[in-house]
N, C-alpha and C positions, 0 to 999 in steps of 0.2 A: 332555430340557430341563427346566429348573426355573423355576417361577414365582417362588419366593421364594429368595433367595440369602443368603449370610452378610451380616450387617449390620455396623454400626459402633457403638462405644460412645460415649455422650455424655460430654463433660467438663462436669459440672454444678457450678454454684455457686449459693448461696442468694441470695434477694433479687432474682432476675431477672437477675443478671449472668451472664456466660458466658465460657468459655474457648474459643479457636479454634485449631485446628491442622490441618495436613494429616493424612490418615489413609491407612493401607495396606489398609484393609478395603474391602469392597464398598459400593456405594451404599446409603443408607438414607434413606427418607422415609416420610411417613405414608400409610397405605392408606385412602383415602376421606376425605370431608370431613364435618365435624360442623356442625350448624346451630344457628342462633339460633331459639329457640322463640317469639320475639315475632311478633305478627300483623302483616300487611302491609296497606297501603291498596290500593284499586283502582289499577291501573297506568295506565289511560287515562281521561281526563275531558275534557269540553268539546272534543270532536273536531269539526273542520271539514275540508272537502275542497276542494282547489284543482285545477283542470284547466287545462293549458296546451297549446298546439299548437306543435310544433317545425317548423323550416324543412324538415326531412327528411320531413315528412308524417306522422310518428308523433305520438302523443299519450300523455301520462302522467297518471295519476290518483294524486296523492299524498295521503296521510292525515296531517294535521298535528294535533297535540293538545298540550294542556298536560299536563305530567307532574308528579306530586307529587314533592316533595323526597325523595331516597332515598340510601342509602349507596352503592349500586352499580347499574350498569345491566345486570348480567348476569342478573338474576333471571328475566326473561321468557324470554330465549333459552335459559338453562341448563335449563329444564324443558320447552321446546317441542320435544319429540322426536316427529317424525312417526310415526304408527302407534301412539302410546301408548294409544289407545282402540280399536284394531282388534282385536277379540277373535276367537279361533278361527283355523282354518286355511283356506287357500284350498281350493276343491273340487278334488280330484284325480280322475284317471280311475279307473274302477272296477277296472281291473287293477292300478293302482298302490296303490289302497286295500287290495285283497286281498293283495298282496305284503307290504304293511306290516302287515296283520293277522297274517300268518304269522310275521313277525319278532317280533311282540309276545309270541308264545308263549315265546320263549327269554329275554325280558327282564322281562316284566311278571308272568307267571303261574307262574313257577317255584315260589315259596313256596306259593301256594294249591294248585298242582298236586301238590305232595308231601304235602299234609295227609292223604290217605288212609293214609299210612304209620302214623299214630299216633292218629287221632281216636277210633275205636271202642275201641282198646285202653285209652285214657285214660278214656273215658266209663264203660266197664264195669268199670274198676278201682274206681269209686265206687259203681256200682249193679250188684250181681250179677244174672245172668240167671236168673230163676225161671220165666218163661213168655214167650210170644211178645209180650206187651204191652211188656216192656222193650225188645225188639229193634225192634218197629214204632214205639214211642214215640220211641226215640232216633233212628231213621232219619227219622221225620217231623220231628223237631226240627232235625236237620241240614239236611234238604231246604229247610225254610222259612226257616232262618237264612240259607242261601246265597241264596235267592230275595229276601229282604227287604233284607239289607245290601249285598252286592256288586251284585246285579242291579238292584233297584229304586232304591237310594240312589245308588250310585256310577255305574252305567252310564247312568242316565237323568237324574240331577240334578247330582251333584257334578262330573262331567266337564265340564259346561257352565260351571262357575264358574272358568274358567281365566284366567290372566293372559297374554294374547296367545299362547295355546298352551302356557303353562307351568303345571304343577300343583304341589301340595305346600303345606305349611303356610306357608312364607315367601312363596310366590307369592300365596296368598290375602291375606296381610298386606300385601304390596306393592300388590295391587289395591285394598284398602281405603284404604291411605295415599294413593293418587292421587285418591280421591274425597272424602276427609275428612282434615283435618290432625290425625291421631291418633298419628303416629309419635314415639316418643322415641329412635329410632335415629338415629345421625349421618349421615343420607343425604338429608335434605330441606332445602328452602329455604322462605322465607316465601311465595313465589309459588305454592306448591303448591295453595292454595285456588282459584286461578283455573283450574286444570286440570279441576276438577269440571265435568261436563257437565249437571248438574241445571239450571243457569240457562238452558241452551239449549232446554229442553223446555217445552211448554205447561203451564200450571198444571193439575194434576190432584190428586185426593185422594191417590194414591200418591206424587206428587212432594212434596206438603206433608208427608206422613209421613216421607219420606226426608230432607227438609231438617230436620225436627225431630230425627230421629235424628242426623244430621250435626252439628247445632248442639250437642246434648247431649254427643256424643263430643269435640268440639273444645274445649268450655268446661270440661269436668270432667276434672281431672288424674287423679282416681282411676280413671275409666274407661280413660284412656290407659294407665295402669300395669297395670290388670287385663288389658287386651287384649295388652299386651306380654308379661306373665307367661303368659298363655294360649298365645301363639304359642311362646314359649321352652319351655314345658312340653311341647307337642306335638313340638317339634323334638328335645328331649332324649330323649323316649320313642322317637322314630325311631332316634336314635343307639344307644339301648339295645337296640333290635331287631337292630341290626347285631352285637351280641354274642350274643344268644340264638338267632337264626335259624341260624347255622352250627352251633352246638352241638346244637340240636334236630334239624336235618335230617340231618347227618352221622351222628349217633349212632343215629337211627331207621333209617337205611339199613343201617348196619353190624350192628345188632341182629338182622337177618334170618339171620345166620350162626350165631346162638346155638343155634338148634334144629336146624340142618342139619349142622353139623360136630361130631363128638364131642369133648368136652373144651373146646369154645369157650365159656368161661364169661364172667361179667360183667367180670372183669379183662381178658380178651382183647378184649372189646368196647371198653373204655375205652382200651386201648393202641392198638388199630387206629384208633379215632376220633381220638386225639391225633395219630397219625402223619399221617392224612389232613388234619387241620386245619393241621398244620405245612406240609404240601405246598401246601395251598390258599393260605395267607397268604404263603408264600415266593415264589409266582409272581405275586403282585399287582404287583410292580414292573415286570414285563414288559408289563403291560396285557392287555386281552382282545381286542385287535384281531386277533391272529393266529389265535385259536381261537373268536372270537365268532361267526363264520359257522356254527359247528357247533351253537350253542345252540338255535336254532329247530328244526332237524331232530331233535335229540335229544329236546327237549320234545314235539315233534309225535309222535314215536314213543312217548314216555311216555304221552301222552293217548290214543293209539290203543290202547296196552296196557291202560290203565285201562278203556276202554270195552269192549274185546273180552273181557277177563277178567270184567268185570261181567256182560255179556250171557251168557257161558258159565255163570256161577254161578247167574244167575236162572233160566235154562232148565233147568239140571241139578238144582238143589236145591229152589227154592220160588218159583214165580211169584207167589204170594200176597203177597209183600212190596210189590207195587204198592198194597196197601191203605194204605200209609203216606202216600199223597197225601191221605188224610182227616186233617185236623188234629185230629180228636177223639182220636186216639191220643196226642197230646201231653198232653191233659187226663188220659187214663187213666194215662200214664206218671207224672205228678206225683201223682195221687191215690193210687196204689199204693205209691209209694216215698218220698213226702214230702220230708224234709230231704236224703236221699240223692240224690234227683232234682235238687234245687236245687244240690247240690254238683257233680253231673255236668255242669252248665252250663259249668263251667270247662273241661271237656274238649271240649264241643260247640263252644265259641267258636273252637277251633283250626281248624275247617273253613273259617274265613274269614280266617285269617292271610294277610297279603299283599294284602288288599283295598285298603288304602291305596296300595299300589304302582301300582294302575291310575291313580290320580290323580297320584302323585308322579313317575312316569315318563312323564307325558303329553308332556313337552317333546321327546321323541325320536320321537313318533308323532302321529297325528291322533286326534281324538275318535272318528270313525267307525270307524277301524281297530280301536281297542280295544273298541268296542261290538260289532263284528262277530265278533272273535275270542272274546269271552266268551259272546255269545249263541249262536253256532253250533258252538263247539268246547268251550270250557272248561266251561260250565254243563252241557250234556248229558253230557259225559264224566265229570264229577264225580258227577252223579246216578247214572249207571250203575255207577260204581265203588262207591259207598256201598250202593246197592241189592244189588249182587252180594255184598258182604261180609255184608250183613244176611241174604241168602238162605242163605249158607253157615252163618251162626250159627244159623239155624233148625234145621239138622240137626246142627251141631257146636258147641253152646254153650260147651264147655270150651276152645275155641280163641280166646277173646276176647283173651288176652294178646298173641298175635302173629297177629292175624286177617289182616293183609295177606298175609304170606308163606304162611300155611297155606291161604288161599283160592286161591292160584296153583297151577295144575296142576303136578305134580311134574316133568313133562318140560320145563316152561318156567321152572323156578326160577332157574337160573343166568343165562339171558338177561335175565329180569326183574330179578334182583339187580344185574346190571351196569348196566342202564338206570336202575334206582332210585338207585344210587350216583351215577351221572353227573347225574341230575336233581337230587339233593340238593346236589351240588357246584355246579351251575349256579344253583340257588335261593340258595345261600349267597353265590355270587359276585355275583348281582344285588343282594342286600341290602348287601353290603360296598361295592359301587360306589355304591349309593344313600346310604350313610352318608358316603362321601367327598364326594359332591355336596352333601349337606346341610351338611356342615361348611364347604365352600367358599361356599355361599350365605350362611351365617351370618357368615362373615368379611366378605363383600362388604357386608352390611348392618350391619356394625359390632357384631356380637353374639358374636364368638368371637375369642380371641387368634390372632394371625397365626402360621401354621405353614407349613412347607415344602410346596409343591405341585409335583408333577412331572406333566407332560402326557405320556401314554404313546402318543398318536396325533397325527399331524399333520393328519389328516382329520376325525376325530370330536372335536368340541369337548368333549363330556362325559366323555371317558375320561381320568381323572386318578388320581393315586396320591399319598397322603399318608402318608409313612413313619411319623411318630409315631403317627398314628391306627391304621395297620395293625398296628404292634407292640403297641399297647395292646389292640386287639381280639383279637389272637392270644393274648396272655397271659391275658386274661379268659376267652376261650373254653376254653383248656386248663384253667384253674382250675375253671371250671364243670363241665366233663366229669369231671375227676378228683375233684371234691367230691361232686357229686350222683349220678353213676354210674347214673342211671336217667332214661329219657325222661319218665316220669310226673312225677318231681319237677321237671324242667326245664319241663314243660308248665304247671305251676302258676305259674311266673314268666312264661312266655311270654304267657299270656292277658291278664295285667294290662297289659302294654305295648301290646298290640294294641287292646284296648278303650279305653284311654286316648287313643290317637291318633285313633281313630274319633270319640270324643266331642268332641275338640277341633275336628276338621273339621266336625262337625255344627254347633257353635256359630259357627264362622267363616262357613260357608256361609249360615247363617240371617242373619247380619249383612250378607253380600253381597246377599241377597234384599231386605232392608230398605233398604239404602243405595244399591245400584246397579241391581239388576233392577227394583225398585219393583213387585214382584209383588202379586197379590191377597192381602189380609191373611189370608184363610182358608187359602190355600195355604201361606203363610209359617208360620202357626201349626201346620198339620198336619205340616210337615217335622220340627221338633224334637219335637213330641208323639209322632209315630209312631216315628221312628227313634231319637230320644233316649231314649224309654221302653225300647225293646228293648235298646239299648246299656247303659242304666242297670241293667236287670235282670241282664245279664251281668256288669256291673261289681260288683254286690253279691255275686255268686257268687264271682268270682275274688278279691275282697278277703278272703274268708274263708280263703283259702289263704296268707295272709301268713306265718304261722308255718311253712308247709310249703315255703317257697321263694319265695313271692310278694313277700317283702321285697327280693329281688334287683333287679328292675326299678325299684322305688321308690328304692333306693339309687343305682342308676346315674342315674336321672332327676334325683334331687336333686343329685347331684354335678355333672352337666353343666349343670343349670339354674343352680346357684350360680356356676359359671364364666362362663356367658354373661351373666347379669344383672350380676355384678360388673364384667365387662369393659365392658358397655354403660354402666353407671352411672359408672364412672371416666372413660370416654371423653367422655361428655357434659359432665361437670364440667370436664374439661381444655379442651374447646372453648369453654365459656362463659368460662373464665378467659382464654383467648386473645382472645376477643371484647372483654372488658373492657379488655385491655391493648393494644389496637390503637393504632398511631401516628396522631397527629392530622395531618390534611392541612395544617393551619396550620404545623406544624413543618417539613414539606417545603417549603412555600412560603417560609418564612423562610430555609431553607438555600440556596434557589436551585437552578438546574439542575445545579450542580456537586455538590450534596448535601453541601457543606461539606468535600469531600475532593477527591482527584484522580480523574478518570475516565480509565481506561486501556482500550484496545481489547479487546473480548471480550464474550461474552454470559454473564451470570450468571443461572443458573436457581435461584431461591429457592423451594424446596419448602416448602409450608405447607398447613395444613388449611382456611384461611379462603377463602371465596368472596367475602367482602366485606371491604374495608379492607386496611390494610397491617399485616402481622404484626409483633409486637414484636421478633422476632428480627432484623429489618432494622436497627433502631436499634443493636443490639449489633454488627452487621457494620460499620456506619458508624463506630462508636466504636473498634472493635478493629482493623479492617483499615487499612493505610496508604493504600489506594486501593480504588476500586470500579469495576466494569465499565461500559463506555460504554453498554451496553444491558442493562437489567434486566427479567427476566420472572418474575413471581410465578406459579408453577405449582401448581395444586391438582388432585389426583386425586380425582374425585368420582363416586360411584355414584348413579345415578338409579333410581327405582322402576319400571324396565322391564327385561325380560329381556336385550335386546341393543340397543346403540346402534350404528348404521351408522358405518363408518370415516369417511365424508365429513362426518359431523356430530359427530365426536369433539371437535375443538378449538373453543373459543370464546374470542375475544380482546376485550379492552377496553383503551383507553389509560388510563394513570394519570398525572394531572397534565398539564402543558402538553407540547407537542411537543418542546421542547428538553430535556426531562427524559429522553426515550427510555426510558420505563418502561411496561410493559404487564402486564396480568393475563391469564393463560391458564387456563381450566378444561378439563381433559381428562375427558370423561364416559364412564363405562362402565356397562353393565347388570350385574345380579347373575349373569348367565350368561356374560358376556364373559370372554375370555382375554386377559390382558395379557402378551404375550411379545415386544414389540418390542425389537430390538437397539438399544443406545443411539445408534448412528449413524443408524439408520432413524428413531428417535424424533426426533433432532435435525433431520434433514432434513425430516421432516413438519412439525415445529414451525416451522422457518424458512419453508418454503413457505406454510404457513397464515398466518404473520405477514405475509409479502409480499402475499398475497392480501387480507388484512385492510386493509393500508395502501392498496392500490390502490382497493379498493372504498370505503374511507372517503373517499379523495380524490375519487372519482367522485361519491359522494353529496353531498359538500360543494359541488362544482361544479354538480351537478344542482339542488340546492336553491337555490343562489344565482341560477341562471338561470330558475327557475320560480316563485319566491315573490315576491309583490308587495312593493314597497319598504316599504309601511306595515306589512307583516307583519314584515319584518326589523327595522325600527326600533321595533317595539312595545316600550314601556318596561316592560310587565308582566314581573316577575321570573321567572315560571314559563312564559313563552312560549318558542317555539323561536327560538334565536339562533345565530349563527355567528361563530366567531373562530378563532384559531390552535389553541385547545384544544377538542376535541369534547366533552370531559366534564370539567368543573371540579369536582373532589371537594371543594373548599373551600366550594362552595355547594350541593353535592349535586344538581346539575342535569345532565340529559342534553341537550346542545346540538344533537345531531343525532338524528333518529328512528332506531330500531333498523334495522340493515341488513335488507332484506326480500328478499334474493336467493333464498331458499328457497321463497318463496310464489309462487303463480301470479300473473301480472301484475306481478311484481317487475322490478327494473332489468335482470335478466339476459334478460328477454324482449323488451327494446327493441332496435331496430336500432342499429347502431353510429353512424349519423349523428345519433342523438338525444343522444349524450353530448357535452358541451362538453369542451374540452381539460382535461387533468389539472392539478392545482395545481403550480406551479413547485417548491414545497417537497418534492414527492413524490420527485423524483430524488435530492435530497440525503439524504432519509431512507433510501431504498433503498440508496444507495451506502454510507451509514454502517452499515446492517445487513449488507451484504456484507463490509465491512471487519471488523466485529465477528465475523462468522461465520468469516472466514479466521483470526482470532486464536484461535479455539477457544472451547469451552464450559467453564464451571466450575459444578459442582453445589454449591450452598450449602444444606446440609441442617441442619434444626433438629430436635433431639430433646432432651427433658429429663425430669427427675424430677417426679412429681406428688405433692404433699404437701397434706394437709388443714390448714386454718388452726388456730391454737392454740385459738381460741374454739369450734371445732367440737365436736359431740357425740362421745362415745366411740365409738359405733357407726360413725359416719362416719370417724373416724380409723382405726378397725380395718379397715374395708373399703378405704379409699383407701391408707393408708400401708403396710399389710401385705399384704392379699390382692391388691389391684389392682397394687401395686408389685411383688409377687412375679410376677404374670402378665406384667407389662411387662418385667421383667428376664430372664424365661425364654422369652419368645415370640420369633418371628422379627421382624426389622426390618420396617418398613412396606413400601412397594411397591418392594422390592429386586429387581425383575425386569429392570433394565437393567444390563448388565455394564459399568460405567463404570470406566476406569482410575483407580487410587487417586490418581494425581497430579492428577486433575481434581476432586477432592472437598475441600471445606472443611466442617467440621462445627462446630456451635455447640451447646453444651449449656446448658440453662436449668432453673430450678426453678419450677414452676407451683404457686402457692398457690391451692387451691380451697376 
């Protein structure tokens, strides 16, 4: 099944005019909402409480308050997603945690687990072995690098900075965006400031510091842009890893045949590697569900092999390699080799490749399961593997070029080769899947052009396949293998991407500590000083390899960074243009309930990106179409900064204008991990059921308020007080006439006995019957899509980005949320030109 289907082309005309016609294409509308960056006032002021006793014996406590004037009443509900602040996972039984820890071996640790294939061979290609100091120094360097970065940083600190159990660069950014209004991405609303929990805590020194940091981030646009660029840079490097990991892992595994089979030279290694890469990428479209259950057993066997071969080599060749636990050998290593030792750091950093995967893949597992797997399996097995190779080198220093396979007993070569090849394939598969997930999250947060997504599993939400990304990765991997022809050259490129992602996570987690955790200042400073310093040292080493292949990840990162930033920049400008061109409510009031045209039975779904106001495309529909539907629903697909939105909380409705207009606004909320695969009939049914529920509860609340509020409160002449009339929300005065429905909260109207409710309004039956008649007449999807052009007075750089680069991406990307297979006869499209 596909999440993105073929879209439709707009009929655009300049000056905001439009052409309208039926289309034979699939449905097309915009994926996610874009937001106004203006700040919002507090939502509740001057609150008083009224308590009344009903004849049925029940009592209700209603909260009444003056509301400030606002454009829309959706803001509070749209961001009030229960569980948005519940971090971490629920405690699982110990057996379930252990089973999950076993599964992490096949998904999380494949990349790091295959690093013994190439680490020492790359290190000693820079530093020749002259004595045991080089061997013990390199071993000590590898051991303490694993202990500091993956073990200390990720296992004990970074894993706790999760977004409701989700990890990764965008998860950290989403978490920060919920506590401070720093997002430039089109997925937030002005009420986001009220989600911050800082105001609910008692004043402390840490809270004051957090509020100061929050205030600086929110008021300084430069900081917002820098934060966005930081996140996009980290994400682009992760995508670049998806190109380098398969190339490096597969080629390292295949190179074991070079010294085992006569005549198996470098050309043969390249050809076999390319064939394996073609096979790897060709099976992506089938998904990993059918063979995924084999990943954990294969990697478990691989780690057992590393440990057993390592112990064998330590016992047989040289037990004295245990001296490498003394960090003094690191000093001896640098003092004897100088610049060469510094250059060897680029190979040493390969021992922690995949460390970021522990955090990025957190959504599929629990923090405790990942910690258990690394602490008791991965960490000790890797240490034994490296110590075993070092022990072998103490007696056979000339075997550094292919140390892994030479250190394996000859009787076990072929079994180990098969397992190593499978482990390399699994490591590559995990990185490819992570790249797909990263692109999907970027799309959900409005930072990547929309591409076709296919879900390969009906059970596992995260198993997706992106054809265009898969083909791009495949071509790039083949080019890299055919061009570089050596794992040492690829390693130079590999290290830069890994260190870059780690430094981005260090900076983002530091911000989380300041803003959300409100930790002790000394602890906060120690985190970037200790880990940031280590990563910076490695970065200075790998950057010296730019001319030797290190330019490759920088080129990939720059390419993807440019795409993501331009897409985000153009999308925000387009949304701001739509906000400026919204239809005035006075115009609709002047037109009357007929909207100046003929109302025919049916439901018109006007898809737009606005969560506030009436889109300008609606005026074009009124002018162009000879009639308009009896019921109009303005539908906005909106991503909120949480991983998942429960289905029962997906739709939010508000009435637009008076009741006799029969116009509503619907916001369909999704998290950045949600899958949108509803069939259009199911979607329509859910929408109608939700709308009926809204109408009934609206009627109940009106009647309930009318029977519980004192007369002097109802007749209060104050313009901002709570009043009741036929219209619950009069957008001409920007007032909310009925408090927000509170059925989701404890003690709400759903908890009352049935006898507590007065009779429903007489007008409810009329509205329900009108809705049923409109539903029977069918749905029409009114889709708006247009060309975005920079204004003539804009700077040249803006014109270049908007008119050419952003325009090129829009023309060649998938249509918006085209995941509902709507019959083409039910679609009307309108094209517009947006001047930004």
